N, C-alpha and C positions, 0 to 999 in steps of 0.2 A: 369399147363402147358399152358392152353389156354389163361389165363390172360397174361402170359409172351409173347406169340405170338402176342396177341392184342397190347401189349405195343410196341413191336418191329416194328409192322406195322405202328402204329401211329407216331412213332418217326423215321421212315425210312429216312426222309430227313436229319435229324441231323446226323444220322450214315453215310449216303452217303457223307455229307459234311466233316465229320471227316476223312473218308477214303481218299477222294480226297486231303485233306490237307496233310495227311501223305505221300501220293504218291508224291505230289508236293515237299515236303521237301526232300524226298529221291532223287528225280531227281536233285534238286538243289545241294544237297550235293555231288552227284556223278559227276556232269557235270562241276562244277565251283570250282576251287582250292581256290579262295578267300573266298567264302561262307563256304567252307569246313573247312578252317582254323579258321574262325570266330566261327562257330558252335563248333568246337573242343575246342577252347579256352574258350568259354562260358560254355561248359560242364565241363571243368576242374575247372573253378571258382565255379560253382554250387556244383560239387563234393567236392571241398575243403571246401566250406561253411558248407555243410552237415556233413563232417567229423569233422570239428571244433566244430560244435554245439553238435554232438554226443559225442565227447571227453569231452567237458565241462560238459555235463549231466552225463556221466559216472564218471567223477572226483567228481562231487557234490554228487552223490549217494554213492561213496566210502568213503566220508569224515567221515561218522559214524563209519565205520570199522577202519579207520586210527586213529580217535580220541580215540576209545576204546583201540587200540593197544598202543597209547601213554600213556593213563592212566595206563595201565598195567605196562609199562616200568617205568613210573614215580614212581609208587608204589614200584616196585622192588628196584629202586635206593634209595627211602626213607627208606625202610627197611634195606638196606645195610648200609646206613649212620647211622641209629640208632644202628645197630649191632656194627659198628666200634666205635661209641661213647661209647657204653656199655663196649667194650673191653678196650678203653683208660681210662675210669673211673676206671675200675678195676686195671689197671696198675698203675695209679696215686695214688690210695688208698693204694697200697701195693708195693711200689718200692723196698723194701728189698727182696721180694720174686720174683722179676721180672726174668723171664726166657725166655721172648720174645714170639712172636706168628708168625705164618706163614699163608699165604692165604689159604693153604690146611689144616688148623686146623680142627679137628673133632668136635670141640665144636659146640653145637646146639644152635642157637638163639631162644629165647622164643617166638618170635612174627612172625606171617605171616599175610596175608590179603586176603580179598575176595572183588572183585569189584562189584558194583551194580549201577543201575540207579534210580533216584528219579522219582516216579510216582505221588506223591502228596506232597504238601508243603504249610505250612501256616506261615505267619510272622506277621500278624496284630492282632491275638487273644491274650488274656492274657496267655492262655496255648496253645502253638503251638506244632505241631507234624509233622513228615516227614514220608512218606511211601516209601519203596524201593521195587524193583522187585525181591528180593532174600529172601529165607526163610530157614526152616529146611532142605529141600531137598538139599540146597547148603551149608550146614554147619553153618548156622547162628543160634545163640542162644542168649537168653536174657543176658544183662550185658556185651555185647561186645562193645568196643569203636568204634566210627565212625569218620572218618576224610575226608576232601576234599583234593584237590591238594594244598590248601593254608594253611589249619589249622584244628583245632578241630571242629567237627560238633555236636556230642552228644553221647548218649549211646542207644543201642538196648533195647527197652522196652517190646514189644509184638511180638511174631513170630508165623506165620502159615506155612503151607508147602511151599508156594511159595512167601510169602510177609512178610515184617517185618515193624514195626512201631518204629521210633526213637524218643527218648526224647532229643530234641536239646538244645543247649545252650540257645536259646530263649524260655525258659520255666522256671518259678520260682522254679519248683521242681528239676531242674538240679543244681548240685553243683560239682565243680571240684577243686582238689588241684593243684595249679599253683605256679610258682616261677618267680621272676625277674632274667633274665639270668645273669646279671652282678654281682648279689649278692648271688644268690641261696637261699635267704630267701623266704619262701612260705606263701601263704594265700589261701583263699577259693573264687573261682570265682562263681558269681551268676549274673542273668540277672536283670536289673533294671525295666523291664516290660514296657519300653517306646520306646526306640530307638533300632531297629533291628541291628544297627551297633555297639552298645556299651554294655559292661557288667562291673560289679564292682568286683574288687579283694579286698576282705575284710580281716581284721585281720592281716595286714602286720605290723610288729613291727616298731615303730617310728624311731628307730635308722638306719633303712635300707637306704642306699644311692641309689638314683635313679634319672633319668632325663626323661623329656618328650621325647618319641620316643624309650625308652628302650624296648627290646623284652620281652614278657611274654610267657613262655612255660610250658608244663606239668611238674609236679614235679617228677612223677614216684612213688608217695606214694600211690599207689593203684594197684589192680590186673587187671585194665582195660586198662590204657594207659601207654606205656613206657615213660621214661623221655626224655624231649627235643623236644616234638612235639609242633610246633608253635601254639599259641593261639591268639596273637595280640600284640599291642604296647601300651605303656602308653600314654594316651592323656591328663590326668590331675589327680589331687589328692585332697583329702579333709580329714579332721580329723573326726574320729568317736567320739561317745559320750565318750568313754574311750580314754583319751589323749595319752595313750601308743600305740595306733594303728592308722594306716592310712587306708583309702579306696582309691584305685586307680581306675580311670576310664580307661577302656581298649578298644581301638578300635579293634574290632574283625578282624582277618585275613580272615576268611571265609565270602564271600558275600552270605548271605542266600537268597537274592532277585533273584539270578540267578543260584542257585544251581541245577545241573543236574546229576553229577556223584559223587559217594562217595566210600570210601573203608572201609570195616569193619575189625577191627583188632582182630585177634585171638591170645590170650595169651595161649600158650600150657600148662602153669603151673598155670593158673588162679584157677582152681578147687582146686588144692593142697594148694595154698596160702590161699584161703578163708577158707578151712577146718581147717588148722593149726591156723589161726587167731581166728576162732570161738571156737576152742578147748581151746585156751589160755583165752578167755573171760569167758568161762564156769568154768574155774578153779579159777577165781577171788573170 
C-alpha cells in the first residue's frame, strides 16, 4: 500500500494534468455545439470501427464451427446419394420385380459415417500414415473406410480410445478394388510410391473402353467402401507385362497435402459379411 501511495505522489503532476484535460474536454463539449457535434461524430466513427473489427474477429472464430457443420451436412448428402444409387442399382438389376419405393421407405441403408479431424499426416515417406482425433470412444474400429469431401482417403488401421491411425492410399500396403465408371470393369488400386497425387489401377482387362479424364470410383466389392465413391480420374495408361491387362495412372481426387477433415464410413453389416465370406473359404 505504501508503494502505491509513493507512486501516486511521484506521478501527481501527470494525474493532475489528465484531470485538467478531462475537465477541459467536458467544458468544451457542454459549451460549444460545434465541438459537441464533432466529438459525437468521432465517437460514432470509433464505435463503428470497433464494432466492425469485433464482428470480423467473431466471424473468423466461428468459421471452425461453420466448417464443421458444412462437413457434417456434406457427409449426410453423400450418404443419401449413395443410398439412392444403391436403390436404383437394385431396381435396374431386377426390373421384373419392380414395385417402386417411396421416400418414407423403412429400408435401412447399410452405411453411415463419423466425422474427424486430421492431427498428423505424412506424404513424403515410403509408408505414409494419417492420425485422426477420434477412436474407440467415438465408435471407430479397424478396417473402416475413410473418405474426404473429395474422395477416398484410406482404411482405419490402429485404434486407441481417442485416436486412430489410417492406412492411406499413399501407402504401398493399401489396395482397393475400383472400377472405371463408364464401363464398370474393375481393377486393383495401389500407390506407385512416388507422386502423392497419383496411383495405379492395375489388372484392368485390355478390352475395356476408357478415355483420359474418365472417373474412377470404388467397386463396392468389399465390406469397407460402398460402390460409387470417387477415387480419381484417368490421367494415362500403360500395358502390363501380361498383354491382356492395362495399368491406368489415376489422378487422385483427394489432395493429401492439405487434408484436414475426414469421414469414417461405418458399414453396419461389415462383420456379418466378413464372417460369411470367411466361412465360405473354410469350406473350400
